[in-house]
C-alpha positions in Angstrom: -44.5 43.7 2.7 -45.7 44.7 6.6 -45.8 42.0 9.3 -45.1 38.5 9.9 -48.9 37.2 9.4 -48.8 39.0 5.9 -46.3 36.4 4.0 -49.0 33.9 3.3 -46.9 33.6 -0.5 -43.6 32.9 1.5 -41.9 29.9 2.6 -41.3 31.1 6.0 -37.8 29.9 7.7 -37.5 30.3 11.1 -34.2 30.7 13.1 -35.3 32.1 16.4 -32.3 32.5 18.6 -29.3 34.8 18.6 -27.9 33.9 22.0 -24.2 32.9 23.6 -25.9 31.0 26.8 -25.3 27.5 24.9 -27.4 25.9 27.8 -30.2 27.8 26.6 -30.1 27.5 22.8 -32.2 24.5 22.2 -34.8 25.9 24.4 -35.1 29.1 23.0 -35.3 27.8 19.5 -38.1 25.8 20.4 -40.1 29.0 20.8 -40.3 28.8 17.0 -42.9 26.0 17.5 -45.4 28.1 18.7 -45.4 30.8 16.3 -45.2 29.1 13.2 -47.6 27.8 10.9 -48.2 24.5 9.1 -46.0 24.7 5.8 -43.1 26.9 7.6 -39.8 25.4 8.4 -38.3 25.8 11.5 -34.6 25.3 12.6 -34.1 24.1 16.3 -30.5 23.8 17.7 -29.2 20.4 18.4 -31.4 17.2 18.5 -33.0 17.0 22.1 -36.5 16.9 23.6 -38.2 14.9 20.5 -41.0 13.7 22.8 -42.0 17.5 23.4 -41.4 18.5 19.6 -43.1 15.0 18.1 -45.9 15.9 20.6 -46.0 19.9 19.3 -45.9 18.9 15.5 -48.5 16.1 15.6 -50.9 18.6 17.8 -50.6 21.6 15.5 -50.1 19.8 12.1 -46.5 20.8 11.9 -44.7 18.9 9.1 -42.0 17.0 11.0 -39.7 17.0 7.6 -40.0 20.8 8.0 -38.4 20.8 11.5 -34.4 20.8 10.9 -32.0 19.8 13.6 -28.6 21.8 13.9 -25.8 19.8 15.0 -25.3 21.6 18.7 -21.8 21.9 17.8 -21.3 25.8 18.4 -22.2 28.4 21.6 -24.1 30.6 19.1 -26.8 29.8 16.9 -26.0 31.8 13.7 -22.4 30.5 14.1 -23.7 27.3 14.2 -25.9 27.6 10.7 -23.0 29.1 9.0 -20.4 26.7 9.8 -22.6 23.4 9.2 -25.8 23.8 7.8 -25.6 25.9 4.7 -25.3 23.1 1.8 -28.4 21.2 3.6 -30.4 24.3 3.7 -29.4 25.0 0.2 -30.5 21.6 -0.7 -33.8 21.5 1.3 -35.0 24.7 -0.2 -33.6 24.8 -3.5 -37.4 24.4 -4.9 -38.7 27.4 -3.0 -39.1 30.4 -5.1 -39.8 32.9 -2.1 -38.3 32.7 1.1 -38.9 34.7 4.3 -36.5 34.0 6.9 -37.6 35.3 10.7 -34.6 35.7 13.0 -35.1 37.0 16.6 -33.2 39.7 15.5 -31.4 40.8 12.5 -27.9 41.2 13.1 -24.4 40.7 11.3 -24.3 37.1 11.9 -27.1 36.2 10.8 -26.8 38.2 7.3 -23.7 36.8 7.1 -25.1 33.4 6.7 -28.5 34.4 4.8 -26.4 36.3 2.2 -23.9 33.1 1.7 -27.2 30.9 1.2 -28.9 33.7 -1.1 -25.6 33.0 -3.5 -26.6 29.1 -3.2 -30.1 29.9 -4.2 -29.8 32.1 -7.2 -33.0 31.1 -8.5 -34.8 31.9 -5.3 -36.2 35.5 -4.1 -34.8 35.5 -0.3 -36.2 38.3 2.2 -36.0 38.7 6.3 -38.3 39.8 8.7 -36.9 42.6 11.1 -35.4 46.0 11.0 -32.3 46.9 9.1 -28.9 47.4 10.7 -28.9 51.0 9.4 -31.9 52.0 11.8 -31.1 49.7 14.4 -27.4 51.2 14.5 -29.2 54.7 15.7 -32.5 53.7 16.9 -32.3 49.5 18.0 -30.3 50.2 21.0 -31.2 50.8 24.7 -28.6 53.5 24.9 -31.3 55.9 23.3 -32.8 56.8 26.6 -29.7 58.7 28.3 -27.0 60.8 27.2 -23.6 59.9 27.6 -22.2 61.2 30.9 -18.9 62.2 29.0 -21.1 64.4 26.4 -23.2 67.6 26.9 -25.6 67.0 24.0 -29.1 65.5 24.4 -30.1 61.7 24.4 -31.8 60.7 21.2 -34.9 60.2 23.1 -35.1 64.0 24.1 -34.9 64.6 20.3 -37.9 62.1 19.4 -40.1 61.8 22.6 -39.5 65.3 24.6 -42.8 64.5 26.3 -42.6 60.8 27.5 -40.8 60.4 30.9 -38.0 57.9 31.4 -35.4 57.8 34.9 -33.0 60.1 35.0 -29.9 58.6 34.2 -26.6 58.7 32.0 -24.8 55.9 29.8 -21.4 54.9 30.9 -18.8 52.9 29.8 -16.2 52.5 33.0 -16.5 52.2 36.8 -15.2 56.0 37.2 -18.0 56.9 35.0 -20.6 55.1 36.8 -19.5 57.2 40.0 -19.5 60.5 38.1 -23.1 59.4 37.2 -24.1 59.1 41.1 -22.7 62.1 41.7 -24.4 64.0 39.1 -28.0 62.2 40.0 -27.9 63.1 43.5 -29.3 60.2 44.7 -28.6 57.2 47.4 -29.5 54.4 45.1 -29.3 53.6 41.4 -30.0 51.0 38.9 -27.0 49.5 36.5 -28.6 48.1 33.2 -26.3 46.6 30.5 -27.2 48.3 27.3 -27.1 45.1 25.2 -29.3 42.5 27.2 -32.8 41.2 28.1 -34.8 39.3 30.8 -33.3 41.2 33.3 -30.3 39.8 33.3 -27.2 41.9 34.4 -29.7 44.4 36.2 -28.1 45.5 39.6 -29.6 47.7 42.4 -26.5 49.7 44.0 -27.7 51.6 47.5 -24.4 53.2 48.5 -21.3 54.6 46.4 -18.7 52.2 48.5 -20.8 49.6 46.8 -20.6 51.3 43.2 -16.6 51.2 43.8 -16.5 47.7 44.3 -18.5 47.0 41.3 -17.0 44.6 38.9 -17.6 46.7 35.8 -17.9 44.7 32.6 -14.7 45.1 30.4 -15.8 46.8 27.0 -19.3 47.3 27.7 -21.9 50.0 28.1 -24.2 50.3 31.0 -26.9 52.9 32.2 -27.1 54.5 35.2 -30.6 55.5 36.3 -32.0 56.8 39.3 -34.0 54.2 41.4 -37.9 54.9 40.9 -38.4 52.9 44.4 -36.8 56.1 45.9 -39.5 58.4 45.0 -42.5 56.4 44.6 -44.1 54.2 47.4 -45.5 51.8 44.6 -44.4 50.3 41.2 -46.1 48.8 38.6 -44.3 47.0 35.6 -46.3 46.9 32.2 -45.0 45.7 28.9 -46.4 46.5 25.1 -45.4 45.1 22.1 -45.7 46.5 18.2 -45.6 45.2 15.0 -44.1 48.1 12.5 -45.7 51.1 13.3 -48.9 49.4 14.9 -49.5 48.3 18.5 -49.5 44.3 18.7 -51.9 42.5 21.4 -52.9 43.9 24.5 -50.5 45.4 27.4 -49.2 43.1 29.9 -48.3 43.2 33.3 -44.7 41.6 34.0 -43.6 38.8 36.3 -40.3 39.0 37.9 -38.6 36.4 40.4 -36.0 38.0 42.3 -36.5 41.6 41.7 -35.0 41.6 38.4 -35.1 38.5 36.5 -38.2 38.6 33.9 -40.1 35.3 34.0 -43.1 35.9 31.8 -46.5 38.2 31.7 -50.1 38.3 31.9 -52.9 40.4 29.9 -54.4 43.0 32.6 -57.3 45.3 33.3 -55.9 48.4 34.4 -56.9 51.4 33.8 -53.3 52.4 32.3 -53.8 50.0 29.5 -55.3 52.9 27.1 -52.5 55.5 27.8 -49.9 52.2 27.2 -51.4 51.7 23.7 -51.2 55.4 23.0 -47.8 55.7 24.0 -46.8 52.8 22.0 -48.2 54.1 19.0 -46.8 57.2 19.6 -43.4 56.2 19.8 -43.4 53.8 17.2 -44.7 56.3 14.5 -41.9 58.4 15.9 -38.9 55.9 15.5 -40.9 54.0 12.2 -39.6 50.5 12.7 -40.5 47.9 10.1 -40.2 44.4 12.3 -41.2 43.8 16.1 -40.3 45.3 18.9 -41.8 46.6 22.4 -41.7 49.0 25.4 -41.5 48.5 29.3 -43.5 50.8 31.2 -43.3 51.8 34.9 -46.3 53.7 36.8 -45.3 55.3 40.2 -48.3 55.4 43.0 -50.6 54.9 40.3 -50.0 58.5 38.7 -46.8 58.9 36.6 -45.7 56.7 33.6 -42.3 56.1 32.5 -40.9 54.3 29.9 -38.3 52.0 31.8 -36.9 50.2 28.8 -36.8 49.7 25.0 -36.7 46.5 23.1 -36.7 47.6 19.6 -35.4 45.6 16.4 -36.4 42.1 18.2 -38.9 39.9 19.3 -39.9 40.4 22.9 -41.2 37.7 25.4 -44.5 39.0 24.5 -44.8 38.2 21.0 -44.6 34.5 21.6 -47.9 34.2 23.4 -49.5 36.8 21.3 -48.4 34.9 17.7 -49.8 31.5 19.7 -52.8 32.9 20.4 -53.4 34.6 16.8 -52.1 31.6 15.0 -54.9 29.1 17.0 -58.0 31.5 16.9 -57.8 32.0 20.6 -59.1 35.1 22.0 -59.2 36.5 25.8 -56.2 36.9 28.1 -53.1 34.7 29.0 -50.2 34.4 31.4 -47.0 33.5 29.9 -44.7 32.3 32.5 -41.4 30.2 33.4 -41.7 26.8 35.2 -38.0 26.1 37.2 -38.3 22.3 37.1 -36.1 19.6 38.5 -35.2 16.7 35.9 -38.7 16.4 34.8 -40.0 14.1 31.9 -42.3 15.9 29.1 -44.8 13.4 30.3 -44.7 14.0 34.0 -44.8 17.7 33.5 -48.0 17.4 31.5 -49.8 15.0 33.5 -49.1 17.3 36.4 -50.3 20.4 34.4 -53.3 18.3 33.0 -54.4 17.7 36.4 -54.5 21.3 37.6 -57.8 21.6 34.7 -57.2 24.6 33.0 -56.4 25.7 29.2 -52.7 25.6 28.9 -49.9 24.7 26.2 -46.4 24.3 26.7 -44.7 26.7 24.5 -40.7 25.4 25.2 -39.3 22.4 27.5 -36.3 21.0 28.9 -35.9 19.0 31.8 -35.0 22.2 33.9 -37.1 24.2 32.9 -40.4 25.1 30.2 -42.3 27.9 29.4 -46.0 27.9 29.1 -49.2 29.7 28.5 -52.4 29.5 30.4 -55.6 31.1 28.4 -59.4 31.5 29.1 -61.8 34.1 27.8 -62.0 34.9 31.3 -59.5 37.1 32.9 -60.3 35.9 36.4 -59.8 32.4 35.5 -56.7 33.3 34.2 -55.2 34.7 37.4 -56.8 31.8 39.3 -55.0 29.0 37.2 -51.8 31.2 37.0 -52.0 31.0 41.1 -52.5 27.3 41.2 -49.6 26.9 39.1 -47.2 29.0 41.1 -48.2 27.1 44.2 -46.9 23.7 42.8 -43.2 22.9 43.9 -41.9 22.2 40.5 -38.7 20.8 42.0 -41.0 17.8 43.0 -41.1 15.7 40.1 -43.4 12.8 41.5 -46.7 12.1 39.5 -49.9 13.7 40.7 -52.1 12.0 43.5 -54.9 10.0 42.0 -57.9 10.8 43.9 -59.9 7.8 45.3 -62.3 8.1 42.7 -59.8 8.1 40.1 -58.1 4.7 41.8 -61.6 3.1 41.6 -62.0 4.0 37.9 -58.6 2.6 37.1 -59.6 -0.4 38.8 -62.8 -1.1 36.7 -61.1 0.2 33.2 -58.0 -2.4 34.1 -60.6 -4.9 35.2 -62.7 -4.9 32.0 -59.3 -4.8 29.9 -58.4 -8.1 31.4 -61.6 -9.5 30.4 
């Protein structure tokens, strides 16, 4: 079986979150709404934002009784399902003969509850989307890009993709090893990245050895210590590309960052590097042989040198969500996928503000504090213009958009006719 879009004969069940940040769980699981199709089941953490969920279900013909809410008692989505939802899930799915689970990433916690559910549904054939734990244990980690600081052997990347550049770096498990990496790199600035993480969380730039010595190393974790490419290039452009198995998926996108490292979204782009990025994605995927979704982050220095900056193998990336939304709704062209930092918004007020911008968009996840939206159009220029319009709005101000004089006159006439 290849790809999520080729599972029409299965009942798909979206369980789209493996996160430990409890405040994000409800928001993260909502992303499945934009990727699901009419007969799919969707597991949502907790029971919040019903106005948004009902709106989405009605607009896209999702079945409301197929949107299942967990009680919101645990800080981990898979633990939540295992401890509180298995019997109810078994009852709901008992008449489905072919079931296909779609997690954000296949891991031990997901497999634990899925195997137990398989025991409770012996009459059903149950499968899942994603790479096996065997594959992920070697190739599903950011550690493959660099060698361990205390070993003399090559990194896995050097064995598989010898001709594809990465920043020079080492994998470290202590502050002392980070200091040793600094010395070996012979640089005046390094980038520290957690080997397990996403969205730019935990990435830190260190500009002198004294600062590194004060670094509060995360106990029991691994980090990569890399050269800072800003030292050797005047200009850096950041791109990402997704894959589905060994095939590239969608178009290359330009990355959007806040405060230098925090990923807030992406947009499709017209770059002379698009073709090369697709070729590299094809080459790497055909070498690693994944079976699920994943992606690679690229960096172009001074518009002449390209590096693989990060790998996101074995899981959905931020690019899959808008791409699947576009595919499911037969939209073609370009998009921007971005995060809005809100302040005590209702769904209705957010929608009114976005409607006032007169653009093609959809809200793909919502809470009072943030929203994920996609802006799309056949025209690349229009997408960029609309994205800039969205960025100019102060989203911390939750007042309703001002009605024009014409709008007030129209409202007066409509109200007068209604009174008659």
